Each structure stands twice: as C-alpha cells, then as structure tokens.
C-alpha positions in Angstrom: 0.0 0.0 0.0 2.8 2.4 0.8 4.6 1.6 -2.4 1.3 2.2 -4.4 0.7 5.5 -2.6 4.3 6.7 -3.4 3.8 5.7 -7.0 0.5 7.6 -7.1 2.1 10.7 -5.5 4.9 10.6 -7.9 2.5 10.4 -10.9 0.5 13.3 -9.6 3.7 15.4 -9.0 4.9 14.6 -12.5 1.6 15.4 -14.1 1.3 18.8 -12.3 4.9 19.6 -13.2 3.9 19.5 -16.9 2.8 22.9 -18.1 0.5 21.4 -20.8 -1.3 19.3 -18.3 -1.5 22.1 -15.7 -2.9 24.5 -18.4 -5.5 21.8 -19.4 -6.7 21.6 -15.8 -6.8 25.4 -15.3 -8.8 25.8 -18.5 -11.7 23.9 -16.8 -11.9 26.3 -13.9 -14.5 29.1 -13.9 -13.4 32.8 -14.3 -14.1 33.6 -10.6 -11.4 31.1 -9.6 -8.7 32.0 -12.1 -7.8 35.4 -10.6 -7.3 33.8 -7.1 -4.9 31.1 -8.3 -2.1 33.5 -9.4 -1.0 33.7 -5.7 -0.4 29.9 -5.5 3.1 30.1 -7.0 5.2 32.1 -9.5 4.8 29.2 -12.0 1.0 29.4 -11.8 1.2 33.2 -12.1 3.3 32.9 -15.3 1.0 30.2 -16.8 -2.2 32.1 -16.2 -0.8 35.5 -17.4 0.7 34.0 -20.5 -0.8 35.2 -23.8 -1.3 31.6 -25.1 -3.2 30.6 -22.0 -5.3 33.8 -22.0 -6.1 33.2 -25.7 -7.3 29.6 -25.0 -9.2 30.6 -21.9 -11.0 33.5 -23.5 -12.0 31.3 -26.4 -13.7 28.9 -23.8 -15.1 31.3 -21.2 -16.6 34.8 -21.0 -14.5 37.0 -18.8 -16.0 40.2 -17.3 -14.9 43.8 -17.6 -13.8 46.4 -15.1 -15.2 49.9 -15.5 -12.4 52.5 -15.2 -14.5 55.6 -15.9 -16.2 57.6 -18.6 -14.4 59.4 -21.4 -15.9 62.7 -22.7 -15.5 63.8 -26.3 -16.9 67.1 -27.3 -18.3 66.8 -30.8 -17.8 70.6 -31.4 -14.1 70.0 -32.0 -14.3 67.0 -34.3 -13.8 67.8 -37.9 -13.7 71.5 -36.9 -14.1 73.7 -40.0 -11.9 76.8 -40.4 -13.2 79.4 -38.1 -15.1 76.8 -36.1 -15.3 76.5 -32.3 -11.9 76.1 -30.6 -11.4 74.2 -27.4 -10.4 76.6 -24.5 -7.1 75.8 -22.8 -9.0 75.4 -19.5 -10.9 72.4 -20.9 -8.9 69.1 -21.2 -8.9 67.5 -24.6 -9.6 64.1 -23.1 -11.6 64.3 -19.9 -11.9 61.1 -17.9 -14.7 60.8 -15.3 -12.9 58.2 -13.2 -14.9 55.5 -11.3 -12.0 53.5 -9.9 -8.5 53.7 -8.4 -7.0 52.6 -11.7 -9.0 55.3 -13.5 -7.6 57.9 -11.0 -4.1 56.7 -11.8 -4.7 57.2 -15.5 -6.3 60.6 -15.0 -3.5 62.0 -12.9 -0.6 60.3 -14.7 -0.5 63.0 -17.4 -0.7 60.5 -20.3 -4.1 61.8 -21.5 -2.7 65.2 -22.3 -0.6 63.6 -25.1 -3.2 61.4 -26.8 -5.6 64.0 -28.3 -9.3 63.4 -28.4 -11.2 60.1 -27.6 -12.1 58.1 -30.7 -12.8 54.5 -29.6 -11.8 51.8 -27.2 -11.8 48.0 -27.3 -10.7 45.4 -24.7 -9.0 48.2 -22.7 -7.0 49.6 -25.6 -7.6 53.3 -26.3 -7.7 54.9 -29.7 -7.2 58.6 -29.6 -5.9 61.3 -31.9 -6.5 64.5 -33.8 -8.1 64.0 -37.2 -6.7 63.5 -39.7 -3.0 63.6 -39.0 -2.2 61.9 -35.7 -3.6 58.7 -34.1 -2.5 56.8 -31.0 -3.3 53.4 -29.6 -2.6 53.3 -25.8 -2.5 50.2 -23.6 -3.3 50.9 -19.9 -1.5 47.8 -18.7 1.8 48.2 -20.4 1.6 52.0 -20.5 2.8 51.8 -24.1 1.8 54.6 -26.5 1.9 53.5 -30.1 1.7 56.3 -32.7 0.3 55.2 -36.0 1.9 56.4 -39.2 0.1 59.2 -40.9 -2.8 57.9 -43.1 -2.3 58.0 -46.9 -5.7 59.3 -47.9 -7.4 62.5 -46.7 -11.1 62.2 -45.7 -13.0 65.4 -45.0 -15.5 63.5 -42.9 -15.1 60.0 -41.6 -16.0 57.4 -39.0 -13.7 55.0 -37.4 -13.3 51.5 -35.8 -10.8 49.8 -33.5 -10.6 46.0 -33.7 -8.5 44.2 -31.1 -7.4 40.6 -31.9 -6.2 38.4 -29.2 -3.5 36.1 -30.6 -1.5 33.4 -28.8 1.6 34.3 -30.8 1.4 38.1 -30.7 0.1 39.3 -27.4 -2.2 41.9 -28.9 -2.8 42.8 -32.5 -5.2 45.5 -33.6 -6.6 47.1 -36.7 -7.8 50.7 -37.1 -10.2 51.5 -39.8 -11.1 54.9 -41.2 -14.2 55.1 -43.4 -15.1 58.0 -45.7 -18.5 59.6 -45.1 -20.1 60.9 -48.2 -22.7 63.7 -48.1 -24.1 62.8 -51.6 -26.3 60.1 -50.2 -28.4 59.6 -53.4 -25.4 58.9 -55.6 -23.1 56.7 -53.7 -23.1 52.9 -53.1 -19.4 52.6 -52.4 -17.6 53.2 -49.1 -13.9 54.0 -49.2 -11.9 52.8 -46.3 -8.3 52.8 -45.1 -7.1 50.1 -42.7 -4.1 50.1 -40.4 -2.8 46.7 -39.2 -0.3 46.5 -36.2 1.0 43.3 -37.9 2.3 45.2 -41.0 2.5 48.7 -39.5 1.0 50.1 -42.7 -2.3 51.5 -44.0 -4.1 49.8 -46.9 -6.7 51.3 -49.1 -9.8 49.5 -50.3 -13.4 50.1 -51.4 -16.6 48.4 -50.1 -19.7 47.9 -52.2 -23.2 48.1 -51.0 -26.4 46.8 -52.6 -28.1 50.2 -52.1 -27.0 53.8 -51.6 -25.2 54.4 -48.4 -24.0 57.3 -46.3 -22.2 56.6 -43.0 -22.7 59.0 -40.1 -19.6 61.1 -39.6 -17.5 61.4 -36.5 -18.9 58.2 -34.9 -17.1 55.1 -33.7 -18.1 51.6 -34.4 -19.5 48.8 -32.3 -17.3 45.7 -32.9 -18.7 42.3 -32.2 -16.6 39.2 -33.0 -14.5 41.3 -35.4 -17.5 42.5 -37.3 -18.0 46.3 -37.5 -21.3 48.1 -37.0 -21.6 51.8 -38.0 -24.5 54.2 -37.9 -25.7 55.2 -41.4 -28.2 57.8 -42.7 -31.9 57.2 -43.0 -32.1 55.1 -39.8 -29.8 52.3 -40.9 -26.8 50.4 -39.4 -24.0 49.5 -41.7 -22.3 46.1 -41.1 -18.9 45.1 -42.4 -16.8 42.0 -41.9 -13.1 42.8 -42.7 -12.3 39.1 -42.9 -15.0 38.2 -45.4 -13.7 37.4 -48.9 -16.2 39.8 -50.5 -15.6 43.5 -49.8 -19.3 44.1 -49.1 -21.0 46.4 -46.6 -24.6 45.7 -45.7 -27.3 48.0 -44.5 -29.9 46.9 -42.0 -32.8 49.1 -41.0 -33.0 50.0 -37.3 -36.3 49.4 -35.6 -38.5 52.4 -35.0 -38.7 55.9 -36.6 -35.0 56.6 -36.0 -35.6 60.2 -34.7 -35.2 59.4 -31.0 -33.4 61.7 -28.6 -30.6 59.1 -27.9 -29.4 55.9 -29.6 -26.8 53.4 -28.6 -25.3 50.2 -30.0 -23.7 47.3 -28.1 -23.1 43.6 -27.8 -25.7 41.4 -26.0 -24.9 38.6 -23.7 -25.5 36.1 -26.5 -23.1 37.8 -28.9 -25.8 39.7 -31.0 -26.0 43.3 -31.9 -28.3 45.2 -29.6 -29.8 48.6 -30.2 -31.3 51.0 -27.7 -33.1 54.2 -28.0 -34.7 56.6 -25.6 -37.2 59.5 -25.6 -38.8 61.5 -22.8 -41.1 58.7 -21.9 -38.7 55.8 -21.7 -36.4 53.4 -23.6 -36.5 50.3 -25.7 -33.8 47.6 -26.3 -33.8 45.6 -29.5 -31.6 42.7 -30.6 -30.7 41.8 -34.2 -31.3 38.0 -34.3 -28.8 35.9 -36.2 -29.7 33.3 -38.8 -28.1 29.8 -39.1 -24.8 31.2 -40.4 -24.8 34.2 -38.1 -24.6 37.4 -40.0 -22.7 35.8 -42.9 -25.5 36.2 -45.4 -25.3 40.0 -45.0 -21.8 40.2 -46.5 -22.6 38.4 -49.8 -24.1 40.5 -52.6 -25.6 37.4 -54.1 -27.6 36.2 -51.1 -30.7 37.5 -49.5 -30.2 38.4 -45.9 -32.6 37.0 -43.4 -32.2 38.9 -40.1 -34.8 40.5 -37.9 -35.0 42.7 -34.8 -36.6 41.4 -31.6 -37.7 43.7 -28.8 -36.0 42.6 -25.6 -36.9 45.3 -23.1 -39.2 48.3 -22.7 -38.9 50.7 -19.8 -41.0 53.6 -18.7 -38.9 56.2 -16.9 -41.7 57.4 -14.6 -42.4 53.9 -13.4 -38.7 53.3 -13.0 -38.3 56.3 -10.7 -41.4 55.4 -8.7 -39.9 52.0 -7.9 -36.6 53.7 -6.8 -37.9 56.6 -4.7 -34.7 57.0 -2.6 -32.5 57.6 -5.6 -35.1 59.8 -7.4 -35.6 62.1 -4.3 -31.9 62.7 -3.8 -30.6 63.0 -7.4 -33.4 63.7 -9.9 -34.7 67.2 -10.7 -37.8 67.8 -12.8 -35.8 70.0 -15.2 -33.4 67.1 -16.2 -34.8 64.4 -18.5 -33.6 60.8 -18.3 -32.0 59.2 -21.3 -30.0 56.2 -22.3 -26.2 56.6 -22.2 -24.5 53.3 -23.1 -24.6 49.5 -22.9 -22.1 47.4 -20.9 -19.9 45.0 -22.9 -21.5 41.6 -23.6 -24.3 42.4 -21.3 -28.1 42.4 -21.8 -29.2 42.8 -18.3 -28.1 46.3 -17.4 -27.7 49.7 -19.1 -26.2 53.1 -18.3 -28.6 56.0 -18.2 -28.2 59.6 -17.1 -30.2 62.5 -15.8 -28.3 65.8 -15.9 -24.8 65.2 -14.6 -25.8 62.0 -12.8 -25.0 58.6 -14.2 -26.9 55.5 -13.2 -26.9 51.8 -13.9 -30.3 50.2 -14.4 -30.8 46.5 -13.9 -33.7 45.1 -15.9 -34.2 41.9 -13.8 -34.3 43.6 -10.4 -35.7 46.9 -11.7 -33.3 48.7 -9.5 -31.3 51.9 -10.2 -27.7 52.1 -9.0 -25.8 55.4 -8.7 -22.5 55.5 -10.5 -20.0 57.6 -8.5 -17.3 59.3 -10.6 -14.6 61.9 -10.1 -15.0 65.2 -11.9 -18.6 65.9 -11.1 -17.8 69.5 -10.7 -16.3 69.9 -14.1 -18.2 71.8 -16.8 -19.4 69.3 -19.4 -21.4 70.4 -22.4 -23.6 67.3 -22.3 -25.7 68.3 -25.3 -22.5 68.4 -27.5 -20.5 65.6 -25.8 -20.2 61.9 -26.3 -19.8 60.2 -22.9 -18.5 56.7 -23.3 -17.7 54.1 -20.5 -14.1 52.9 -20.6 -13.7 49.2 -19.7 -10.7 46.9 -19.3 -11.0 43.2 -19.5 -10.8 41.7 -16.0 -7.8 39.4 -16.7 -5.1 38.9 -14.0 -1.7 40.4 -14.9 1.5 41.0 -13.1 4.7 43.0 -13.7 6.6 39.8 -12.8 5.4 38.3 -16.0 7.1 41.0 -18.1 5.5 43.2 -20.7 4.8 40.4 -23.2 2.7 38.4 -20.8 1.0 41.1 -18.8 -1.2 42.6 -21.4 -4.9 42.2 -21.1 
C-alpha cells in the first residue's frame, strides 16, 4: 500500500509539473477562480498570465470587464471647419470621469494630455488622436503609447473603428479602420476605407460595395462584435462590415422604430448579438438583431438575400422606474433634467447606463433597481448636449509585472 501510494504521489507530481497538463486543468476552472490562483506560486502566475493561456481561456469562457471611468469627447471640436469652435485651454482634450482607483491613476498620470481626443476603445486599448494627422493606440496595462503612421488618404468627414485581436503568438494585434463619409447620399453605393494593421504597421486602401445607396454617419465610432464592424448610417440604418470576409461588401440593416429618437446606442448582447437601444422623454426600448443559421454571414454576400430580424427585448417607462426607486429619485433627480439612455455594458443584456443631468446611473432590468455610479469630476463643466460620454472598460484578466510586458497585457 505504501509503495502504491508513493507511486500515485509521484505520478501526480509529474503530471502537475507538466505545463501542458497544468494548463489543461486550469482551463476547466470558472473565471471567478482563475484570478485567485495566481498567488499559489510564480509558476501558476506565469502560466495564467501568458498570452497563449489567455487566448485559450477567453475562447472557452466569457470573462468580465472592469469599469475604469467615462471618457468625454466634445463633438464641437471633431472635424472643426476653419473658423469653427476652438477648445479653450482650460478644458482638457480628453476628460476622464474616473470611477476606480486605476482610473484615477490614468487621469492624474499626465498621459491623457498627449493622446488628443477620444475616438474609440476595445478590450482596454484606447484609440485617440487628432483628425486627420495623428492617431495613437494606448495600452493601460503596459503603458505603451503607439503612434500610428500618418494615413495616406485624406477624408474630409469620416467614422472609425478599432478591432483588437487576441493572438497566442502576438500578445495583442489590432486594426484601425477609417471610413469616408459621403454627403451625396443619393449617388453613392461605395464606401472608401483605409485600414491600419499592427502586424504590418502600414495603411491599406480599399473600397466596399453596398447593394443600395449608403452614407455613414460622420464622427462616430463603431461597435465591434466578434471582429464585425457596425456603424450608424443615414436614413435610420446600421452598416455592417466583416473585414475578414472574402467579398468586400458592406450591408445595410434598417434600425427598428422611426430613428428620430433623442438618444441611440449600439452594443453587444450577452449572447453575442448586436443590440440597439433608443430613448425618448417617456422611456427606452432595447432591441436585438437576431442571427440566422450562419450568423450574419449572409449579409456580406451581394448574391444572397439576408434574413435577419430585430426582436424587442426590453421596454422601460422612466416614470415607473423612478417610482420604484424613490430614494435615488428624491436625492438626485430634478424635474428639469430628463432621463436618457447613455450606453450599454460590454457583452451584457441585463443592465444599461442611463443619465439625468450630470448624474449617471446603472439600471438592472431583472431587479428593476437603479444604482448610482459615482465618478470623479462631477464639478467639471461638461457640455452634455454636445458631448459623447463613453464608458471605458478593461478586460478583467489577471496580470503582473513579474510576467514581463509580453505576458502582462490584457
């Protein structure tokens, strides 16, 4: 019996000493356990923080996101014509309404002064710049600021997208896409784009065809779901483009409703679909673009008839919402400030950010409760009517400086 026990212990020790076997075991553990296991040993820390393990784990599990704060981008300064409004020196180009200690560190580090205006973010990476000459991609974990080469083509009006690709070989790869916005809506069925790839460090030029006339909404950023880009387009449409599809085709899908609401937002649902929310004085509605058997694949082929439909998921009356949350309403809501939808949470269908005046709230559809979001910078003067306020999230993946730059990115 003693000999058999020693043999068993030896087998277990040998198995657990093998990185491949250890990783295979860790892959089966839920996300709430992974972050706790990095303190077991330096070996476990390196395994969990490695890019290859992270790539395999994220392919198998959905990992949450941490809210660092809200970026404010004043649309008055985007594409500013000659003689247009200038930003006063007293107003920061990239205000961050911090909601966390890490957000405070970013805000007071001084890095935001060198990045220009907010453009987009994805998986924690931040895309900033000053159209059309300078663009930067910044990583909050490694603190690396990557300046992109100057684009080759000038677009008078444009919209953009940031796609982050998690690769086991290259820690983080990304693509930045600039799309030209045409004002001649009744004449154009082609969208000109320019794509930067971190793999090649160059911009490439291409044209996308659409089965109907198309005009993208200028100075907007995209919602990216599974590498597929979703842009707002004129006439109440959303334009959908898959950069990896063999056909350079961009599809138009009609948004539900009359498309003249006070506020509109796009995001990713818990089940990986595109979700669309709008709000008016009375309340808000949340819709989801259902996928067919092949996902959204049929949309990107000019020879196939697309078969996708919107399904209403939630409807909310603001008056009823505040009646069910009297404590919050009494303290923070004034009659002169209307409630409106602000943004979705990443990969989340159960909650949504809303605001009233300078107050930001998180509403939970299942519990029907309103939660106040505390942020730093409440006293700052924000022109809410002209500003885009966007939550800034970082993927909640464990990292450590002990793993080095290559393995510590999220």
